[in-house]
C-alpha positions in Angstrom: -25.2 58.8 24.3 -22.3 61.1 23.2 -22.2 61.6 19.5 -19.3 63.0 17.5 -20.8 66.0 15.7 -17.7 66.5 13.5 -18.0 62.9 12.4 -20.9 64.0 10.2 -18.5 66.3 8.2 -18.1 65.0 4.7 -14.4 65.2 3.7 -14.6 63.6 0.2 -17.1 62.7 -2.4 -16.5 61.0 -5.7 -19.1 60.6 -8.4 -19.5 57.0 -9.6 -22.2 57.6 -12.2 -25.1 60.0 -12.7 -27.1 60.4 -9.5 -24.6 58.2 -7.5 -21.5 59.0 -5.5 -19.4 57.7 -2.7 -18.7 59.8 0.4 -16.2 59.7 3.2 -16.8 61.3 6.5 -14.3 62.8 9.0 -14.2 59.7 11.1 -13.4 57.4 8.1 -16.9 56.0 7.5 -17.6 55.8 3.8 -20.5 54.6 1.7 -22.6 55.0 -1.4 -25.3 57.6 -2.0 -28.0 57.0 -4.6 -30.5 59.6 -5.6 -33.5 57.9 -7.3 -35.4 59.8 -10.1 -38.5 59.9 -7.8 -36.5 62.2 -5.5 -35.8 64.7 -8.2 -38.5 67.3 -7.6 -38.4 70.8 -6.2 -34.9 72.1 -5.7 -33.5 68.7 -6.5 -35.0 68.8 -10.0 -31.8 70.5 -11.3 -29.8 67.3 -10.5 -31.6 65.6 -13.5 -29.0 67.4 -15.7 -25.8 65.3 -15.7 -23.7 68.5 -16.2 -25.3 70.1 -13.2 -25.0 66.9 -11.1 -21.3 66.8 -12.0 -20.8 70.1 -10.2 -21.0 68.3 -6.9 -18.6 69.7 -4.3 -17.9 69.6 -0.6 -18.8 72.8 1.2 -18.4 73.2 5.0 -18.8 69.4 5.5 -21.8 69.1 3.2 -22.3 67.5 -0.2 -23.5 70.5 -2.2 -24.3 71.9 -5.7 -24.7 75.4 -6.9 -27.9 77.3 -6.1 -27.7 76.3 -2.4 -28.6 72.6 -3.0 -27.2 70.3 -0.4 -27.8 67.0 1.4 -28.1 66.6 5.2 -24.8 65.0 6.3 -26.2 63.7 9.6 -29.0 61.7 7.8 -26.5 60.5 5.2 -24.1 59.4 8.0 -26.7 57.4 9.9 -28.0 55.6 6.8 -24.5 54.7 5.7 -23.6 53.5 9.1 -26.7 51.3 9.3 -27.0 50.1 5.7 -23.7 50.9 3.9 -25.6 53.3 1.6 -28.1 56.1 1.6 -30.9 55.9 -1.0 -32.9 59.0 -1.5 -36.3 57.9 -2.8 
């Protein structure tokens, strides 16, 4: 199976509310991402702060925040392709 590696590149992300945003990938696929409070431990604990969460940006095809916090675009892509959303539990 030949996969498009650049398809995983996130080209846009818009926050819809705290801990939720919509992403669009290079191939046009888009969907919602929800981060549940149970996922906010370790490096992700900083995302509890709405002001910090609102610093979301796109960096080299990744959804990212300061302090080297980012989300795996390939896992995000697959979940959105299969379910229309990615829920981090």
